[in-house]
DOSE-470032 format. One record per residue: residue number from 1; x, y, z of N, C-alpha, C, O in turn. Coordinates in pm, 1 decimal. Each point is the difference from the previous one (the first is absolute). Example, Ala and Ser with C-alpha at 12.3 -4.5 7.8 and 13.67 -1.06 7.14 Angstrom:
BEGIN
  seq     neast    nnorth       nup    caeast   canorth      caup     ceast    cnorth       cup     oeast    onorth       oup
    1    1319.0    -569.0     780.0     -89.0     119.0       0.0      90.0     120.0       0.0     103.6      -1.9      66.5
    2    -138.6     106.9    -138.5      82.0     119.0       6.0     -77.0     109.0      73.0      50.9     110.8      16.9
***
This chain:
BEGIN
  seq     neast    nnorth       nup    caeast   canorth      caup     ceast    cnorth       cup     oeast    onorth       oup
    1    1060.4      50.3    3017.6     -40.5      38.2    -137.6    -122.1      -5.5     -45.5     -35.1      70.6     -94.6
    2     -63.9    -173.3     168.7    -120.8     -14.0     -55.9     -31.5     -85.9    -103.7    -114.4       4.3     -45.3
    3     221.6    -106.3     -15.2     -30.4     -80.0     -48.9       3.9    -166.1      66.8      46.2     -30.8     109.9
    4    -109.9     -63.4    -213.1       0.1    -135.2      94.1     122.1     -57.9     -61.0      54.2      31.5    -106.0
    5     -21.2    -121.7     192.4     149.4     -70.5      20.2      11.0     -68.7    -141.6     102.7       7.0     -67.6
    6    -191.0     -59.0      36.9      25.1     -77.2    -146.5      -1.1      74.1    -137.0      22.0     -56.3    -107.2
    7     -48.5     182.1     121.4       7.5      88.7    -105.8     132.6       1.7     -75.0      -1.3     -42.7    -115.4
    8     103.6      82.4     161.9     125.5       6.5     -62.5      23.0    -144.4     -95.6      30.9       6.4    -119.0
    9     -47.8    -113.0     179.8      47.2    -136.1     -43.7    -113.0     -31.5    -153.4      21.0     -62.1    -104.2
   10    -135.6     134.9     153.0     -89.4     -26.7    -124.7      72.2     114.6    -131.2      22.9     -18.9    -119.5
   11      -8.4     107.7     186.1      39.0      83.1     -93.6     166.4     -41.6    -115.4      33.0      43.3    -110.5
   12      27.6    -133.4     196.0     108.7     -36.2     -56.3      -6.3    -109.6     -90.4      83.4     -19.4     -88.4
   13    -200.8     -65.4     114.9     -54.0    -112.3     -72.5     -71.6      30.5    -117.7     -13.9     -79.8     -92.7
   14     -40.5     216.1      95.9     -76.7      44.2    -117.0     110.3      45.9     -73.5      19.8     -58.4    -106.6
   15      55.2     147.2     137.3     104.3      69.3     -75.1      94.8    -125.9     -88.2      36.6      19.2    -115.9
   16     -12.0    -120.5     176.2      61.6    -114.4     -31.1     -91.9     -46.5    -143.0      40.7      -3.2    -116.2
   17    -151.6     -24.5     159.2     -79.3     -89.7    -106.7     -49.0      91.1    -101.4     -20.4     -48.1    -111.5
   18      -6.0     192.9     134.0     -61.9      48.7    -111.6      91.0     132.9     -39.8     -59.3      82.2     -69.9
   19     180.0     -55.0     101.7     105.7     115.3     -33.3     -90.2     152.0       6.8     -62.1      51.6      93.0
   20      79.0     -19.8    -194.9     -33.2     132.2     -23.1    -155.3      21.3      29.3     -46.4     103.2      48.6
   21     -30.3    -220.4     -86.6    -162.3      22.6      13.5     -11.9     -63.9     136.2     -99.9     -70.5      14.5
   22     175.1      80.2      79.5     -34.2     -39.9     133.8    -109.6      29.7      93.8     -75.1     -65.3      72.4
   23     102.0     232.9    -112.0    -136.2      73.7      96.2     -58.9      52.7    -127.4      60.1      73.3     -78.6
   24    -197.1    -121.9      63.5     -66.1      74.9    -107.1     -63.0     144.0      57.3     -30.3      21.3     117.4
   25      19.8      59.9    -214.3     -55.6     138.7      53.6      19.9     106.3    -103.4      92.7     -12.9     -80.0
   26    -162.2     104.1      75.5      39.3     130.4     -79.6     -34.9     -67.6    -138.4      75.8      15.2     -95.8
   27    -196.7     -93.4      85.9     -39.1     -29.9    -147.0      60.7    -162.5     -28.4     -53.7     -90.8     -63.5
   28     174.3      92.3     129.8      59.6    -159.6     -44.7     -65.5    -141.4      68.7     -41.9     -26.9     112.6
   29      53.8     -39.8    -224.2     -70.5    -147.7      45.4      63.4     -89.7      29.5      84.5     -15.0     -88.2
   30     -70.7     -81.3     188.4      89.3    -113.0     -12.2      -3.8     -91.8     -81.4     -90.9     -79.4      24.0
   31     170.3      48.4    -138.3       8.1     -96.0     -86.9       3.6    -175.0      66.2      90.7     -45.7      69.6
   32    -179.9      -7.5    -102.1     -16.5    -124.3      10.1      49.6    -113.4     -82.8     114.2       3.5     -45.8
   33    -180.7     -87.0      27.8      42.7     -88.3    -100.6     -51.0      24.4    -146.1     -69.0     100.1     -19.3
   34      89.1    -158.5     -53.3     -67.1      28.3    -167.5    -158.5     -41.7      13.4     -87.7      60.2     -62.0
   35      58.2    -183.9     161.1    -125.3       7.2      -6.0     -70.2     100.8      49.5    -104.0      38.7     -53.2
   36     168.4      28.2     190.2     -60.2     113.8      76.9     -41.7     113.3     -89.1     -96.9      74.9      12.9
   37     194.2     -77.2    -110.5      18.5     158.4     -64.0    -111.7     -44.8    -102.5     -85.7      85.4     -22.4
   38      72.3    -219.7     -50.5     -98.3       0.8     -80.4    -165.0       4.7      39.2     -93.1      26.6     -76.1
   39      88.9     -55.2     194.6    -126.0      18.5      69.5     -36.9     142.6       2.9    -105.7      52.1     -35.5
   40     232.6      11.5      93.6     -36.9     158.5      16.8     -42.4      62.0    -150.8     -87.5      86.1      -8.7
   41     147.7    -130.7     -91.5     -64.3      71.4    -127.3     -94.4     -27.6     -39.6     -78.2      74.4     -59.1
   42      63.2    -203.4      86.7    -174.9     -58.2     -43.5     -84.8      56.4      70.8    -110.9      20.3     -49.4
   43     139.1      22.0     187.5    -137.5      36.5      68.0     -11.9     140.2     -33.7    -108.9      56.5      10.1
   44     231.3      14.4     -56.3     -30.3     161.6     -50.9     -61.7     -15.8    -115.8    -100.2      68.4     -21.1
   45     146.9    -162.1     -78.9    -100.3     -26.0    -127.1    -149.9     -13.9      28.2     -84.3      47.4     -76.1
   46      60.2    -100.6     165.7    -139.6     -80.4      36.4     -99.4     143.1      34.0    -111.6      22.8     -46.5
   47     195.6      67.8     147.8     -41.4     102.1      31.4     -62.9      95.9     -89.9    -105.5      61.1      16.5
   48     209.1     -56.7    -140.6       3.9      97.1    -111.6    -137.7     -41.0     -50.0     -88.5      84.4     -13.9
   49      67.0    -229.8     -16.8    -102.0     -46.9    -110.3     -85.2       4.1      77.6     -93.3      33.0     -73.2
   50      29.5     -46.9     225.4    -115.6      26.4      36.1     -38.9     133.0      15.2    -121.4      18.2       9.0
   51     207.6      97.1      -3.0     -45.5     128.4      -9.9     -34.3       3.3    -138.4    -113.2      46.4     -13.4
   52     153.2     -69.6     -67.2     -20.4      15.5    -143.1    -166.1     -50.8     -24.6     -91.5      70.3     -42.9
   53      86.7    -183.8      75.4    -113.3     -75.2     -30.9    -129.1      63.7      70.4    -113.0      -0.8     -48.7
   54     149.0      54.9     169.0     -96.9      99.3      76.9     -51.4     124.7     -66.3    -113.0      48.7      -3.4
   55     229.4     -10.3     -49.1     -34.4     141.0     -71.1     -72.2     -19.9    -106.4     -87.6      83.2     -23.7
   56     105.6    -202.1     -71.3     -74.5     -36.4    -123.0    -143.6     -49.0      66.1     -95.9      24.7     -73.1
   57      68.6     -80.3     180.1    -120.7     -41.4      44.5     -94.9     157.8      43.8    -114.1      13.4     -44.2
   58     148.3      45.3      91.9     -32.0     158.9      20.8     -50.0      52.2    -138.2    -117.1      28.5     -24.8
   59     221.8     -19.8     -61.5     -23.9      46.8    -100.1    -118.1     -43.3     -77.7     -81.5      77.8     -49.5
   60      76.3    -239.7      39.8    -138.8     -40.5     -54.1    -110.4       9.7      64.8    -104.8       5.9     -64.2
   61     103.6      -2.3     198.7    -136.6      52.1      62.2     -29.5     135.7     -56.3    -105.2       9.6     -63.3
   62     184.0     101.8      76.4      -5.3     116.7     -25.8     -72.5       2.2    -156.8    -111.9      47.1     -20.0
   63     185.6     -98.3     -70.1     -52.8      20.6    -160.8    -106.1     -87.3      -6.8     -88.2      48.4     -71.0
   64      57.4    -163.8     117.7    -118.0     -94.8     -12.4    -139.5      58.3      72.9    -106.7     -61.1       7.2
   65     131.7     178.8      38.7    -129.0      65.8      81.0     -97.4      41.5    -146.1      50.3      56.1     -97.3
   66    -149.7     -83.2     102.9    -109.8      65.0    -108.9     -14.4     125.7      42.0     -11.0      16.7     121.5
   67       7.7      99.5    -210.4     -39.5     136.9      28.6    -154.1      12.6      31.3     -91.0     -59.9     -57.3
   68      82.4     140.9     149.8    -123.4      25.2      79.6     -93.5     127.0    -111.4    -109.2      44.4      35.2
***
């Protein structure tokens, strides 16, 4: 069949551990512990804050130029 011998066993273990989130895909993420979920949320929040900061830096550079 072209699959590794260990693949079916791994699939059963993942299904037993994660139930309906065993095989992430199609936009689903495997849920982990509360700390992992909080870490994911904080990383997303940090990325948004950095993007806002960069936009503000660029705006300051544009508006602080002296007219020629």
